FIBAVO-855573 format. One record per atom (N, C-alpha, C, CB): residue in three letters; x negated, y, z negated; residue number from 1; atom name. Coordinates in pm, whole numbers, always signed. Each point is the difference from the previous one (the first is absolute). Glycine has a CB too. Layout:
N
<r resn="Ala" east="X" north="Y" up="Z" resi="NUM" name="CA"/>
...
END
This chain:
94
<r resn="Met" east="+1443" north="+1992" up="-1968" resi="1" name="N"/>
<r resn="Met" east="-133" north="-37" up="+88" resi="1" name="CA"/>
<r resn="Met" east="+74" north="+23" up="+152" resi="1" name="C"/>
<r resn="Met" east="-144" north="-211" up="-184" resi="1" name="CB"/>
<r resn="Pro" east="+89" north="+276" up="+270" resi="2" name="N"/>
<r resn="Pro" east="+20" north="-12" up="+128" resi="2" name="CA"/>
<r resn="Pro" east="-21" north="-119" up="+65" resi="2" name="C"/>
<r resn="Pro" east="-41" north="+199" up="-11" resi="2" name="CB"/>
<r resn="Glu" east="+135" north="-261" up="+80" resi="3" name="N"/>
<r resn="Glu" east="+5" north="-120" up="+97" resi="3" name="CA"/>
<r resn="Glu" east="-13" north="+60" up="+150" resi="3" name="C"/>
<r resn="Glu" east="+161" north="-149" up="-169" resi="3" name="CB"/>
<r resn="Met" east="-224" north="+4" up="+228" resi="4" name="N"/>
<r resn="Met" east="-12" north="+54" up="+128" resi="4" name="CA"/>
<r resn="Met" east="-3" north="-133" up="+54" resi="4" name="C"/>
<r resn="Met" east="-118" north="+234" up="-19" resi="4" name="CB"/>
<r resn="Ile" east="+151" north="-219" up="+168" resi="5" name="N"/>
<r resn="Ile" east="+28" north="-118" up="+77" resi="5" name="CA"/>
<r resn="Ile" east="-105" north="+16" up="+145" resi="5" name="C"/>
<r resn="Ile" east="+285" north="-21" up="-110" resi="5" name="CB"/>
<r resn="Phe" east="-371" north="-105" up="+98" resi="6" name="N"/>
<r resn="Phe" east="-103" north="-6" up="+126" resi="6" name="CA"/>
<r resn="Phe" east="+63" north="-100" up="+86" resi="6" name="C"/>
<r resn="Phe" east="-227" north="+53" up="-124" resi="6" name="CB"/>
<r resn="Arg" east="+244" north="-4" up="+271" resi="7" name="N"/>
<r resn="Arg" east="+54" north="-94" up="+72" resi="7" name="CA"/>
<r resn="Arg" east="-120" north="-21" up="+134" resi="7" name="C"/>
<r resn="Arg" east="+279" north="+71" up="-95" resi="7" name="CB"/>
<r resn="Val" east="-294" north="-216" up="+71" resi="8" name="N"/>
<r resn="Val" east="-101" north="-44" up="+83" resi="8" name="CA"/>
<r resn="Val" east="+43" north="-110" up="+128" resi="8" name="C"/>
<r resn="Val" east="-145" north="+48" up="-226" resi="8" name="CB"/>
<r resn="Arg" east="+95" north="-36" up="+304" resi="9" name="N"/>
<r resn="Arg" east="+0" north="-116" up="+121" resi="9" name="CA"/>
<r resn="Arg" east="-101" north="-113" up="-23" resi="9" name="C"/>
<r resn="Arg" east="+62" north="+179" up="+172" resi="9" name="CB"/>
<r resn="Trp" east="-32" north="-302" up="-144" resi="10" name="N"/>
<r resn="Trp" east="-67" north="-102" up="-14" resi="10" name="CA"/>
<r resn="Trp" east="-23" north="-41" up="+110" resi="10" name="C"/>
<r resn="Trp" east="+65" north="-40" up="-181" resi="10" name="CB"/>
<r resn="Pro" east="-150" north="-45" up="+210" resi="11" name="N"/>
<r resn="Pro" east="-80" north="-60" up="+144" resi="11" name="CA"/>
<r resn="Pro" east="+110" north="-47" up="+96" resi="11" name="C"/>
<r resn="Pro" east="-221" north="-99" up="-126" resi="11" name="CB"/>
<r resn="Asp" east="+330" north="+56" up="+61" resi="12" name="N"/>
<r resn="Asp" east="+128" north="-34" up="+118" resi="12" name="CA"/>
<r resn="Asp" east="+75" north="+84" up="+39" resi="12" name="C"/>
<r resn="Asp" east="+23" north="-172" up="-71" resi="12" name="CB"/>
<r resn="Gly" east="-33" north="+299" up="+4" resi="13" name="N"/>
<r resn="Gly" east="+63" north="+122" up="+44" resi="13" name="CA"/>
<r resn="Gly" east="+120" north="+23" up="-77" resi="13" name="C"/>
<r resn="Gly" east="-88" north="-25" up="+219" resi="13" name="CB"/>
<r resn="Thr" east="+91" north="-55" up="-322" resi="14" name="N"/>
<r resn="Thr" east="+127" north="+0" up="-100" resi="14" name="CA"/>
<r resn="Thr" east="-17" north="+129" up="-84" resi="14" name="C"/>
<r resn="Thr" east="+23" north="-270" up="-22" resi="14" name="CB"/>
<r resn="Leu" east="+66" north="+321" up="-25" resi="15" name="N"/>
<r resn="Leu" east="-18" north="+121" up="-86" resi="15" name="CA"/>
<r resn="Leu" east="+31" north="-31" up="-179" resi="15" name="C"/>
<r resn="Leu" east="+85" north="+152" up="+245" resi="15" name="CB"/>
<r resn="Ser" east="-128" north="-109" up="-337" resi="16" name="N"/>
<r resn="Ser" east="+14" north="-25" up="-130" resi="16" name="CA"/>
<r resn="Ser" east="-7" north="+131" up="-86" resi="16" name="C"/>
<r resn="Ser" east="-92" north="-228" up="+49" resi="16" name="CB"/>
<r resn="Asp" east="+191" north="+253" up="-132" resi="17" name="N"/>
<r resn="Asp" east="-12" north="+88" up="-95" resi="17" name="CA"/>
<r resn="Asp" east="-59" north="-22" up="-120" resi="17" name="C"/>
<r resn="Asp" east="+158" north="+60" up="+98" resi="17" name="CB"/>
<r resn="Cys" east="-245" north="-16" up="-160" resi="18" name="N"/>
<r resn="Cys" east="-82" north="-46" up="-109" resi="18" name="CA"/>
<r resn="Cys" east="+21" north="+141" up="-100" resi="18" name="C"/>
<r resn="Cys" east="-195" north="-181" up="+155" resi="18" name="CB"/>
<r resn="Tyr" east="+207" north="+112" up="-300" resi="19" name="N"/>
<r resn="Tyr" east="+37" north="+64" up="-83" resi="19" name="CA"/>
<r resn="Tyr" east="-149" north="+62" up="-107" resi="19" name="C"/>
<r resn="Tyr" east="+260" north="-154" up="+49" resi="19" name="CB"/>
<r resn="Ser" east="-287" north="+260" up="-68" resi="20" name="N"/>
<r resn="Ser" east="-70" north="+35" up="-121" resi="20" name="CA"/>
<r resn="Ser" east="+84" north="+97" up="-96" resi="20" name="C"/>
<r resn="Ser" east="-219" north="-31" up="+135" resi="20" name="CB"/>
<r resn="Pro" east="+187" north="-14" up="-284" resi="21" name="N"/>
<r resn="Pro" east="+53" north="+84" up="-79" resi="21" name="CA"/>
<r resn="Pro" east="-71" north="+111" up="-21" resi="21" name="C"/>
<r resn="Pro" east="+99" north="-162" up="-83" resi="21" name="CB"/>
<r resn="Ser" east="-211" north="+229" up="+153" resi="22" name="N"/>
<r resn="Ser" east="-71" north="+89" up="-9" resi="22" name="CA"/>
<r resn="Ser" east="-73" north="+65" up="+142" resi="22" name="C"/>
<r resn="Ser" east="-4" north="-112" up="-234" resi="22" name="CB"/>
<r resn="Leu" east="-16" north="+229" up="+226" resi="23" name="N"/>
<r resn="Leu" east="-56" north="+49" up="+110" resi="23" name="CA"/>
<r resn="Leu" east="-156" north="-13" up="+49" resi="23" name="C"/>
<r resn="Leu" east="+187" north="+131" up="-62" resi="23" name="CB"/>
<r resn="Val" east="-248" north="-214" up="-46" resi="24" name="N"/>
<r resn="Val" east="-113" north="-28" up="+9" resi="24" name="CA"/>
<r resn="Val" east="-50" north="-82" up="+139" resi="24" name="C"/>
<r resn="Val" east="+32" north="+22" up="-254" resi="24" name="CB"/>
<r resn="Ile" east="+60" north="-69" up="+307" resi="25" name="N"/>
<r resn="Ile" east="-28" north="-67" up="+137" resi="25" name="CA"/>
<r resn="Ile" east="-37" north="+80" up="+106" resi="25" name="C"/>
<r resn="Ile" east="+147" north="-149" up="-57" resi="25" name="CB"/>
<r resn="Arg" east="-124" north="+264" up="+30" resi="26" name="N"/>
<r resn="Arg" east="-43" north="+113" up="+112" resi="26" name="CA"/>
<r resn="Arg" east="-173" north="+20" up="-14" resi="26" name="C"/>
<r resn="Arg" east="+264" north="+151" up="-23" resi="26" name="CB"/>
<r resn="Asp" east="-336" north="-171" up="-98" resi="27" name="N"/>
<r resn="Asp" east="-102" north="-16" up="-15" resi="27" name="CA"/>
<r resn="Asp" east="-80" north="-106" up="+62" resi="27" name="C"/>
<r resn="Asp" east="+80" north="+111" up="-161" resi="27" name="CB"/>
<r resn="His" east="+27" north="-218" up="+200" resi="28" name="N"/>
<r resn="His" east="-104" north="-97" up="+58" resi="28" name="CA"/>
<r resn="His" east="+43" north="-74" up="+144" resi="28" name="C"/>
<r resn="His" east="-69" north="-43" up="-259" resi="28" name="CB"/>
<r resn="Leu" east="+197" north="+74" up="+284" resi="29" name="N"/>
<r resn="Leu" east="+26" north="-23" up="+147" resi="29" name="CA"/>
<r resn="Leu" east="+44" north="+152" up="+81" resi="29" name="C"/>
<r resn="Leu" east="+88" north="-274" up="-71" resi="29" name="CB"/>
<r resn="Glu" east="-106" north="+248" up="+180" resi="30" name="N"/>
<r resn="Glu" east="+11" north="+139" up="+109" resi="30" name="CA"/>
<r resn="Glu" east="+70" north="-16" up="+98" resi="30" name="C"/>
<r resn="Glu" east="-190" north="+65" up="-31" resi="30" name="CB"/>
<r resn="Glu" east="+306" north="+11" up="+23" resi="31" name="N"/>
<r resn="Glu" east="+105" north="-18" up="+105" resi="31" name="CA"/>
<r resn="Glu" east="-43" north="+13" up="+150" resi="31" name="C"/>
<r resn="Glu" east="+149" north="+88" up="-175" resi="31" name="CB"/>
<r resn="Gly" east="-90" north="-196" up="+247" resi="32" name="N"/>
<r resn="Gly" east="-58" north="-28" up="+152" resi="32" name="CA"/>
<r resn="Gly" east="-133" north="-79" up="+13" resi="32" name="C"/>
<r resn="Gly" east="+104" north="+219" up="+61" resi="32" name="CB"/>
<r resn="Lys" east="-183" north="-246" up="-180" resi="33" name="N"/>
<r resn="Lys" east="-116" north="-89" up="-6" resi="33" name="CA"/>
<r resn="Lys" east="+32" north="-146" up="+29" resi="33" name="C"/>
<r resn="Lys" east="-96" north="+155" up="-163" resi="33" name="CB"/>
<r resn="Ile" east="+19" north="-214" up="+259" resi="34" name="N"/>
<r resn="Ile" east="+18" north="-148" up="-2" resi="34" name="CA"/>
<r resn="Ile" east="-112" north="-84" up="-80" resi="34" name="C"/>
<r resn="Ile" east="+116" north="+37" up="+226" resi="34" name="CB"/>
<r resn="Tyr" east="-110" north="-93" up="-292" resi="35" name="N"/>
<r resn="Tyr" east="-70" north="-83" up="-112" resi="35" name="CA"/>
<r resn="Tyr" east="-14" north="-163" up="+48" resi="35" name="C"/>
<r resn="Tyr" east="+110" north="+176" up="-198" resi="35" name="CB"/>
<r resn="Ser" east="-218" north="-239" up="+170" resi="36" name="N"/>
<r resn="Ser" east="-43" north="-141" up="+13" resi="36" name="CA"/>
<r resn="Ser" east="+121" north="-71" up="-86" resi="36" name="C"/>
<r resn="Ser" east="-286" north="+43" up="+24" resi="36" name="CB"/>
<r resn="Leu" east="+332" north="-132" up="+20" resi="37" name="N"/>
<r resn="Leu" east="+98" north="-61" up="-125" resi="37" name="CA"/>
<r resn="Leu" east="-46" north="-30" up="-149" resi="37" name="C"/>
<r resn="Leu" east="+93" north="-107" up="+191" resi="37" name="CB"/>
<r resn="Ala" east="-217" north="+86" up="-186" resi="38" name="N"/>
<r resn="Ala" east="-77" north="-20" up="-128" resi="38" name="CA"/>
<r resn="Ala" east="-32" north="+128" up="-64" resi="38" name="C"/>
<r resn="Ala" east="-97" north="-204" up="+87" resi="38" name="CB"/>
<r resn="Asp" east="+69" north="+282" up="-38" resi="39" name="N"/>
<r resn="Asp" east="+4" north="+126" up="-66" resi="39" name="CA"/>
<r resn="Asp" east="+113" north="+57" up="-12" resi="39" name="C"/>
<r resn="Asp" east="-186" north="+26" up="+63" resi="39" name="CB"/>
<r resn="Phe" east="+279" north="-11" up="-12" resi="40" name="N"/>
<r resn="Phe" east="+167" north="+34" up="-33" resi="40" name="CA"/>
<r resn="Phe" east="+40" north="-87" up="-130" resi="40" name="C"/>
<r resn="Phe" east="+76" north="+35" up="+276" resi="40" name="CB"/>
<r resn="Val" east="-79" north="-155" up="-281" resi="41" name="N"/>
<r resn="Val" east="+12" north="-60" up="-112" resi="41" name="CA"/>
<r resn="Val" east="-86" north="+30" up="-121" resi="41" name="C"/>
<r resn="Val" east="+77" north="-146" up="+152" resi="41" name="CB"/>
<r resn="Arg" east="-217" north="+174" up="-136" resi="42" name="N"/>
<r resn="Arg" east="-77" north="+30" up="-117" resi="42" name="CA"/>
<r resn="Arg" east="+47" north="+150" up="-41" resi="42" name="C"/>
<r resn="Arg" east="-211" north="-165" up="+72" resi="42" name="CB"/>
<r resn="Ile" east="+216" north="+238" up="+2" resi="43" name="N"/>
<r resn="Ile" east="+45" north="+174" up="-14" resi="43" name="CA"/>
<r resn="Ile" east="+99" north="-15" up="-67" resi="43" name="C"/>
<r resn="Ile" east="-57" north="+112" up="+199" resi="43" name="CB"/>
<r resn="Ser" east="+205" north="-167" up="-161" resi="44" name="N"/>
<r resn="Ser" east="+104" north="+38" up="-68" resi="44" name="CA"/>
<r resn="Ser" east="+10" north="-111" up="-116" resi="44" name="C"/>
<r resn="Ser" east="+115" north="+127" up="+209" resi="44" name="CB"/>
<r resn="Arg" east="-173" north="-209" up="-220" resi="45" name="N"/>
<r resn="Arg" east="-33" north="-66" up="-139" resi="45" name="CA"/>
<r resn="Arg" east="-46" north="+66" up="-114" resi="45" name="C"/>
<r resn="Arg" east="-44" north="-155" up="+127" resi="45" name="CB"/>
<r resn="Thr" east="-93" north="+245" up="-79" resi="46" name="N"/>
<r resn="Thr" east="-58" north="+93" up="-99" resi="46" name="CA"/>
<r resn="Thr" east="+94" north="+113" up="-27" resi="46" name="C"/>
<r resn="Thr" east="-229" north="-57" up="+74" resi="46" name="CB"/>
<r resn="Ala" east="+331" north="+142" up="+37" resi="47" name="N"/>
<r resn="Ala" east="+43" north="+98" up="-61" resi="47" name="CA"/>
<r resn="Ala" east="+151" north="-18" up="-70" resi="47" name="C"/>
<r resn="Ala" east="-162" north="+120" up="+164" resi="47" name="CB"/>
<r resn="Leu" east="+214" north="-245" up="-136" resi="48" name="N"/>
<r resn="Leu" east="+94" north="-59" up="-36" resi="48" name="CA"/>
<r resn="Leu" east="-6" north="-27" up="-153" resi="48" name="C"/>
<r resn="Leu" east="+16" north="-78" up="+232" resi="48" name="CB"/>
<r resn="Thr" east="-121" north="+43" up="-258" resi="49" name="N"/>
<r resn="Thr" east="-31" north="-28" up="-137" resi="49" name="CA"/>
<r resn="Thr" east="-40" north="+130" up="-94" resi="49" name="C"/>
<r resn="Thr" east="-74" north="-231" up="+97" resi="49" name="CB"/>
<r resn="Ile" east="+16" north="+309" up="-33" resi="50" name="N"/>
<r resn="Ile" east="-41" north="+129" up="-36" resi="50" name="CA"/>
<r resn="Ile" east="+140" north="+64" up="-64" resi="50" name="C"/>
<r resn="Ile" east="-205" north="+20" up="+200" resi="50" name="CB"/>
<r resn="Ala" east="+300" north="-54" up="-98" resi="51" name="N"/>
<r resn="Ala" east="+131" north="+89" up="-5" resi="51" name="CA"/>
<r resn="Ala" east="+80" north="-59" up="-107" resi="51" name="C"/>
<r resn="Ala" east="+8" north="+63" up="+246" resi="51" name="CB"/>
<r resn="Ser" east="-33" north="-201" up="-267" resi="52" name="N"/>
<r resn="Ser" east="+51" north="-91" up="-104" resi="52" name="CA"/>
<r resn="Ser" east="-47" north="+50" up="-141" resi="52" name="C"/>
<r resn="Ser" east="-2" north="-201" up="+168" resi="52" name="CB"/>
<r resn="Asp" east="-136" north="+219" up="-167" resi="53" name="N"/>
<r resn="Asp" east="-55" north="+43" up="-158" resi="53" name="CA"/>
<r resn="Asp" east="+27" north="+131" up="-5" resi="53" name="C"/>
<r resn="Asp" east="-192" north="-150" up="-33" resi="53" name="CB"/>
<r resn="Arg" east="+231" north="+232" up="+130" resi="54" name="N"/>
<r resn="Arg" east="+54" north="+165" up="-44" resi="54" name="CA"/>
<r resn="Arg" east="+137" north="-27" up="-84" resi="54" name="C"/>
<r resn="Arg" east="-92" north="+143" up="+245" resi="54" name="CB"/>
<r resn="Val" east="+165" north="-266" up="-169" resi="55" name="N"/>
<r resn="Val" east="+152" north="+9" up="-80" resi="55" name="CA"/>
<r resn="Val" east="-26" north="-73" up="-122" resi="55" name="C"/>
<r resn="Val" east="+167" north="-4" up="+207" resi="55" name="CB"/>
<r resn="Ala" east="-273" north="-66" up="-229" resi="56" name="N"/>
<r resn="Ala" east="-11" north="-69" up="-136" resi="56" name="CA"/>
<r resn="Ala" east="-34" north="+81" up="-103" resi="56" name="C"/>
<r resn="Ala" east="-59" north="-183" up="+100" resi="56" name="CB"/>
<r resn="Ala" east="-31" north="+303" up="-57" resi="57" name="N"/>
<r resn="Ala" east="-54" north="+100" up="-80" resi="57" name="CA"/>
<r resn="Ala" east="+86" north="+71" up="-39" resi="57" name="C"/>
<r resn="Ala" east="-175" north="+0" up="+86" resi="57" name="CB"/>
<r resn="Lys" east="+288" north="+62" up="+6" resi="58" name="N"/>
<r resn="Lys" east="+89" north="+80" up="-31" resi="58" name="CA"/>
<r resn="Lys" east="+100" north="-70" up="-80" resi="58" name="C"/>
<r resn="Lys" east="-54" north="+129" up="+188" resi="58" name="CB"/>
<r resn="Phe" east="+129" north="-242" up="-164" resi="59" name="N"/>
<r resn="Phe" east="+106" north="-70" up="-53" resi="59" name="CA"/>
<r resn="Phe" east="+4" north="-84" up="-78" resi="59" name="C"/>
<r resn="Phe" east="+49" north="+44" up="+141" resi="59" name="CB"/>
<r resn="Gly" east="-191" north="-116" up="-140" resi="60" name="N"/>
<r resn="Gly" east="-39" north="-108" up="-115" resi="60" name="CA"/>
<r resn="Gly" east="+5" north="-150" up="+68" resi="60" name="C"/>
<r resn="Gly" east="+113" north="+158" up="-207" resi="60" name="CB"/>
<r resn="Phe" east="-107" north="-163" up="+345" resi="61" name="N"/>
<r resn="Phe" east="+29" north="-119" up="+87" resi="61" name="CA"/>
<r resn="Phe" east="-2" north="+13" up="+112" resi="61" name="C"/>
<r resn="Phe" east="+104" north="-67" up="-124" resi="61" name="CB"/>
<r resn="Pro" east="-185" north="-44" up="+222" resi="62" name="N"/>
<r resn="Pro" east="-29" north="+32" up="+137" resi="62" name="CA"/>
<r resn="Pro" east="+108" north="+6" up="+99" resi="62" name="C"/>
<r resn="Pro" east="-195" north="-94" up="-54" resi="62" name="CB"/>
<r resn="Cys" east="+151" north="+125" up="+150" resi="63" name="N"/>
<r resn="Cys" east="+147" north="+15" up="+115" resi="63" name="CA"/>
<r resn="Cys" east="+12" north="-140" up="+75" resi="63" name="C"/>
<r resn="Cys" east="-35" north="+281" up="+72" resi="63" name="CB"/>
<r resn="Ser" east="+171" north="-361" up="-150" resi="64" name="N"/>
<r resn="Ser" east="+3" north="-152" up="+51" resi="64" name="CA"/>
<r resn="Ser" east="+13" north="+18" up="+169" resi="64" name="C"/>
<r resn="Ser" east="+136" north="-114" up="-243" resi="64" name="CB"/>
<r resn="Arg" east="-53" north="+229" up="+312" resi="65" name="N"/>
<r resn="Arg" east="+14" north="+6" up="+126" resi="65" name="CA"/>
<r resn="Arg" east="-108" north="+52" up="+103" resi="65" name="C"/>
<r resn="Arg" east="+210" north="+11" up="-96" resi="65" name="CB"/>
<r resn="Ala" east="-333" north="+21" up="+31" resi="66" name="N"/>
<r resn="Ala" east="-139" north="+16" up="+54" resi="66" name="CA"/>
<r resn="Ala" east="-79" north="-137" up="-7" resi="66" name="C"/>
<r resn="Ala" east="+0" north="+249" up="-77" resi="66" name="CB"/>
<r resn="Ala" east="+31" north="-314" up="-17" resi="67" name="N"/>
<r resn="Ala" east="-39" north="-148" up="+0" resi="67" name="CA"/>
<r resn="Ala" east="+70" north="-76" up="+106" resi="67" name="C"/>
<r resn="Ala" east="-39" north="+10" up="-242" resi="67" name="CB"/>
<r resn="Arg" east="+163" north="+2" up="+265" resi="68" name="N"/>
<r resn="Arg" east="+99" north="-66" up="+89" resi="68" name="CA"/>
<r resn="Arg" east="-66" north="+59" up="+137" resi="68" name="C"/>
<r resn="Arg" east="+241" north="-16" up="-171" resi="68" name="CB"/>
<r resn="Gln" east="-266" north="+113" up="+212" resi="69" name="N"/>
<r resn="Gln" east="-2" north="+77" up="+106" resi="69" name="CA"/>
<r resn="Gln" east="-132" north="-83" up="+52" resi="69" name="C"/>
<r resn="Gln" east="+127" north="+254" up="-80" resi="69" name="CB"/>
<r resn="Ile" east="-260" north="-245" up="-54" resi="70" name="N"/>
<r resn="Ile" east="-134" north="-92" up="+53" resi="70" name="CA"/>
<r resn="Ile" east="+25" north="-114" up="+52" resi="70" name="C"/>
<r resn="Ile" east="-121" north="+75" up="-152" resi="70" name="CB"/>
<r resn="Ala" east="+195" north="-141" up="+84" resi="71" name="N"/>
<r resn="Ala" east="+38" north="-164" up="+38" resi="71" name="CA"/>
<r resn="Ala" east="+61" north="-11" up="+147" resi="71" name="C"/>
<r resn="Ala" east="+65" north="-57" up="-259" resi="71" name="CB"/>
<r resn="Ala" east="+9" north="+164" up="+315" resi="72" name="N"/>
<r resn="Ala" east="+102" north="-5" up="+116" resi="72" name="CA"/>
<r resn="Ala" east="-113" north="+49" up="+103" resi="72" name="C"/>
<r resn="Ala" east="+268" north="+58" up="-120" resi="72" name="CB"/>
<r resn="Ile" east="-365" north="+9" up="+55" resi="73" name="N"/>
<r resn="Ile" east="-96" north="+57" up="+100" resi="73" name="CA"/>
<r resn="Ile" east="-83" north="-128" up="+62" resi="73" name="C"/>
<r resn="Ile" east="-21" north="+243" up="-138" resi="73" name="CB"/>
<r resn="Asp" east="-7" north="-336" up="+16" resi="74" name="N"/>
<r resn="Asp" east="-94" north="-107" up="+6" resi="74" name="CA"/>
<r resn="Asp" east="+67" north="-142" up="+89" resi="74" name="C"/>
<r resn="Asp" east="-104" north="+106" up="-254" resi="74" name="CB"/>
<r resn="Val" east="+262" north="-107" up="+246" resi="75" name="N"/>
<r resn="Val" east="+46" north="-83" up="+80" resi="75" name="CA"/>
<r resn="Val" east="+27" north="+21" up="+129" resi="75" name="C"/>
<r resn="Val" east="+56" north="-57" up="-171" resi="75" name="CB"/>
<r resn="Ala" east="-44" north="+211" up="+194" resi="76" name="N"/>
<r resn="Ala" east="+25" north="+41" up="+158" resi="76" name="CA"/>
<r resn="Ala" east="-154" north="-15" up="+65" resi="76" name="C"/>
<r resn="Ala" east="+222" north="+197" up="-46" resi="76" name="CB"/>
<r resn="Ala" east="-329" north="-153" up="-20" resi="77" name="N"/>
<r resn="Ala" east="-132" north="-38" up="+40" resi="77" name="CA"/>
<r resn="Ala" east="-51" north="-128" up="+34" resi="77" name="C"/>
<r resn="Ala" east="-20" north="+163" up="-117" resi="77" name="CB"/>
<r resn="Ala" east="+97" north="-243" up="+27" resi="78" name="N"/>
<r resn="Ala" east="-63" north="-149" up="+20" resi="78" name="CA"/>
<r resn="Ala" east="+35" north="-56" up="+157" resi="78" name="C"/>
<r resn="Ala" east="+41" north="-60" up="-281" resi="78" name="CB"/>
<r resn="Arg" east="+79" north="+104" up="+312" resi="79" name="N"/>
<r resn="Arg" east="+53" north="-18" up="+153" resi="79" name="CA"/>
<r resn="Arg" east="-116" north="+24" up="+85" resi="79" name="C"/>
<r resn="Arg" east="+239" north="+83" up="-39" resi="79" name="CB"/>
<r resn="Phe" east="-318" north="+5" up="+31" resi="80" name="N"/>
<r resn="Phe" east="-104" north="+40" up="+110" resi="80" name="CA"/>
<r resn="Phe" east="-136" north="-47" up="-69" resi="80" name="C"/>
<r resn="Phe" east="+137" north="+224" up="+110" resi="80" name="CB"/>
<r resn="Ala" east="-159" north="-296" up="-192" resi="81" name="N"/>
<r resn="Ala" east="-105" north="-32" up="-66" resi="81" name="CA"/>
<r resn="Ala" east="-106" north="-58" up="+109" resi="81" name="C"/>
<r resn="Ala" east="+147" north="-36" up="-221" resi="81" name="CB"/>
<r resn="Asp" east="-113" north="-40" up="+329" resi="82" name="N"/>
<r resn="Asp" east="-80" north="-71" up="+78" resi="82" name="CA"/>
<r resn="Asp" east="-32" north="+80" up="+110" resi="82" name="C"/>
<r resn="Asp" east="+85" north="-200" up="-74" resi="82" name="CB"/>
<r resn="Asp" east="-54" north="+311" up="+99" resi="83" name="N"/>
<r resn="Asp" east="-13" north="+100" up="+104" resi="83" name="CA"/>
<r resn="Asp" east="-129" north="+94" up="-73" resi="83" name="C"/>
<r resn="Asp" east="+292" north="-5" up="+104" resi="83" name="CB"/>
<r resn="Pro" east="-417" north="-5" up="-37" resi="84" name="N"/>
<r resn="Pro" east="-119" north="+97" up="-56" resi="84" name="CA"/>
<r resn="Pro" east="+29" north="+140" up="+46" resi="84" name="C"/>
<r resn="Pro" east="-183" north="-183" up="+11" resi="84" name="CB"/>
<r resn="Glu" east="+261" north="+210" up="+116" resi="85" name="N"/>
<r resn="Glu" east="+26" north="+116" up="+24" resi="85" name="CA"/>
<r resn="Glu" east="+116" north="+68" up="-57" resi="85" name="C"/>
<r resn="Glu" east="-116" north="-65" up="+170" resi="85" name="CB"/>
<r resn="Ala" east="+194" north="+42" up="-234" resi="86" name="N"/>
<r resn="Ala" east="+127" north="+31" up="-48" resi="86" name="CA"/>
<r resn="Ala" east="-23" north="+142" up="-47" resi="86" name="C"/>
<r resn="Ala" east="+76" north="-242" up="-63" resi="86" name="CB"/>
<r resn="Thr" east="-3" north="+317" up="+71" resi="87" name="N"/>
<r resn="Thr" east="-3" north="+133" up="-51" resi="87" name="CA"/>
<r resn="Thr" east="+145" north="+26" up="-49" resi="87" name="C"/>
<r resn="Thr" east="-194" north="+79" up="+158" resi="87" name="CB"/>
<r resn="Val" east="+179" north="+37" up="-264" resi="88" name="N"/>
<r resn="Val" east="+130" north="+91" up="-30" resi="88" name="CA"/>
<r resn="Val" east="-20" north="+101" up="+13" resi="88" name="C"/>
<r resn="Val" east="+81" north="-98" up="-124" resi="88" name="CB"/>
<r resn="Thr" east="+31" north="+151" up="+153" resi="89" name="N"/>
<r resn="Thr" east="+21" north="+170" up="+54" resi="89" name="CA"/>
<r resn="Thr" east="+78" north="+45" up="-132" resi="89" name="C"/>
<r resn="Thr" east="+37" north="-14" up="+305" resi="89" name="CB"/>
<r resn="Val" east="-74" north="+136" up="-364" resi="90" name="N"/>
<r resn="Val" east="+34" north="+67" up="-95" resi="90" name="CA"/>
<r resn="Val" east="+100" north="+105" up="+83" resi="90" name="C"/>
<r resn="Val" east="-225" north="-52" up="-162" resi="90" name="CB"/>
<r resn="Val" east="+371" north="+14" up="+171" resi="91" name="N"/>
<r resn="Val" east="+73" north="+100" up="+82" resi="91" name="CA"/>
<r resn="Val" east="+44" north="+124" up="-74" resi="91" name="C"/>
<r resn="Val" east="+75" north="-187" up="+133" resi="91" name="CB"/>
<r resn="Ala" east="-24" north="+188" up="-265" resi="92" name="N"/>
<r resn="Ala" east="+28" north="+115" up="-77" resi="92" name="CA"/>
<r resn="Ala" east="-16" north="-22" up="-142" resi="92" name="C"/>
<r resn="Ala" east="+146" north="+70" up="+169" resi="92" name="CB"/>
<r resn="Leu" east="-156" north="+17" up="-231" resi="93" name="N"/>
<r resn="Leu" east="-41" north="+16" up="-129" resi="93" name="CA"/>
<r resn="Leu" east="+126" north="+137" up="-49" resi="93" name="C"/>
<r resn="Leu" east="-316" north="-94" up="+46" resi="93" name="CB"/>
<r resn="Thr" east="+425" north="+36" up="-122" resi="94" name="N"/>
<r resn="Thr" east="+112" north="+96" up="-15" resi="94" name="CA"/>
<r resn="Thr" east="+28" north="+3" up="-153" resi="94" name="C"/>
<r resn="Thr" east="+106" north="-47" up="+241" resi="94" name="CB"/>
END
């Protein structure tokens, strides 16, 4: 399966490279787009779950790396949970 990295900019300006085991992330996130924090977390979780399910369909087990990426996004997003104006920018899809 083709893997991809999506780079995001968090509300404090830090960059993170996030992993997806599938190109499905391109169907859910748009390069250059700014998302509310809640939308980014929700969309990322949905896309990464679909990607992990595709791995499971092909190999018989879900992608643990996708699950870890979901957890990492949740942890990063929690730092900004008190800011209702917090946004995340998708910098690149590679």
